[in-house]
N, C-alpha and C positions, 0 to 999 in steps of 0.2 A: 274890839276884837275878842273872840272867845278865849277863855282862860286856857283851855288845852292847846289851842293854836299858839298863844303867846308863850307858853312854857316850851313848846317845841322851837319856835322861831328864835327865842332868846337863848336856846340851848341849855336851859336849866334842867330839862328832862329831854332825853335823846329822841324819843319817839312819841308821836301824838297819842297812840293807843295806850302807852304806858302812862302818859299824863292823864288820860281819860280814866284809867283804872285807879290811879292815885286819888283823883277827885271823888270817884264813886266810893272809895274806901274811907273817905273823910280825912285824908292825910294832908289836904291842901286847905289853907285858910286864907281868905281875902278880907282884909280889914278886920281881923280877929273873929271872923264867922266862917263856919264850914261852907265850902263853895262847891257847886256842881261845875262840870266842865263847860256848861253853856253860859256861865256868868260873864258879863261884858267887863273887860279890864280897861281902865283908862289911866291916864297920867296922874300920879299922886297916890295910887292905891298901894297898899302893902300886901305882899304875898308871903306866906309862911308855908314851907314844905317840910314834912317830917319824913326823913330818910332813916328808918330804923331808930337808932339811938341818937341821931344827929338832926338838928333843925337848921334850916336855911331860911333866913328872913331877908327879903329884898324890897326896895321901893321902886315902883315903875317910874322911869324918867321919860320914856318915849314909847310909842306903839307904832310899829311898822309891819307891813305885810311880809316883806323879804329883807334880809340883812346879810351882808357879807360877814365872814367869820371874824375879820379884824374889827368890825364895827359893833359887835355884840355888847361890849362894855358900855356903850352909850344908851342901851335900853333900860338898864337897871343899875342900882347900887346896893351893896350889902349894908345891912343895918346891924 
């Protein structure tokens, strides 16, 4: 699954266009490397997002196309 879509589906970033802009600005790292929005995300990858002065680092546990709000916690875990 594309990185920008995963960020939206997992609700780490609210909109896909915002996720796309964050990737283009170099604020999203996948496995400690700057990533474009088109990078394929798979189970086991680590994603780090820089929100201003705060960093969020998560490990991908599962990749699904659609997820209910209650099941989002099963897609990733905070590191």
